[in-house]
Structure formats: C-alpha cells, structure tokens
C-alpha positions in Angstrom: -92.9 169.4 228.4 -94.1 168.8 232.0 -95.2 172.2 232.4 -97.2 172.2 229.4 -98.9 169.2 230.5 -99.8 170.5 234.2 -100.9 173.8 232.1 -103.1 171.5 229.5 -104.7 169.6 232.6 -105.5 172.9 234.3 -107.2 174.2 231.3 -108.8 170.9 231.0 -110.3 171.3 234.5 -111.5 175.0 234.3 -113.4 174.2 231.2 -114.8 171.2 232.9 -115.8 173.2 235.9 -117.2 176.2 233.5 -119.4 173.5 231.9 -120.7 172.7 235.4 -121.3 176.0 236.4 -123.3 176.7 233.3 -125.5 174.0 234.4 -126.2 175.6 237.6 -128.9 178.1 238.4 -129.3 180.1 241.6 -132.4 178.2 242.4 -130.4 174.7 242.3 -130.0 173.4 245.9 -126.3 172.9 245.7 -125.8 176.4 244.2 -128.2 178.1 246.6 -126.2 176.1 249.6 -123.2 177.7 248.6 -124.3 181.1 248.1 -126.0 181.3 251.7 -123.4 179.4 253.3 -122.6 181.8 256.6 -124.1 184.6 254.8 -126.6 185.9 257.1 -126.9 189.2 255.8 -127.5 188.0 252.3 -130.1 185.6 253.6 -131.9 188.2 255.4 -132.3 190.5 252.3 -133.6 187.6 250.1 -136.1 186.8 252.8 -136.9 190.4 252.8 -137.4 190.7 249.1 -139.5 187.5 249.1 -141.9 188.2 252.0 -142.1 191.6 251.6 -141.2 192.7 255.5 -138.1 193.2 257.4 -136.5 190.1 258.6 -133.8 189.7 261.1 -132.0 186.3 261.6 -129.8 185.5 264.7 -126.3 184.2 264.6 -126.5 180.8 266.4 
C-alpha cells in the first residue's frame, strides 16, 4: 500500500508542476533565467535575432 501512496504523491507533484509550467511563458523572468543560464550560445542566437547583427559574447 505504501508504494501506491508514493506513486499517488508523485503523480500529484507532477500535476502541480505541470500547472506551474503552463503558466510560464518564455518571456517570464524566472523561465528566461533557467533557459539562458550557462548557455552562451543560445544567448548569442537570441541577441542576434533581436539586434539583427552578429553578437559574440565572451565566457567569463
């Protein structure tokens, strides 16, 4: 019975997480922070699209 309770809790947590994710959009600060964290290449691509010119960021 304990295993079923754990599975039920996992499913409940999964559903809660999915509800949170549904509310996030790429423009949200928290979501953007996660997307771009330690991803210089992705940041360069987005800046290139927004600014319309080649951008090269340095790793620090």
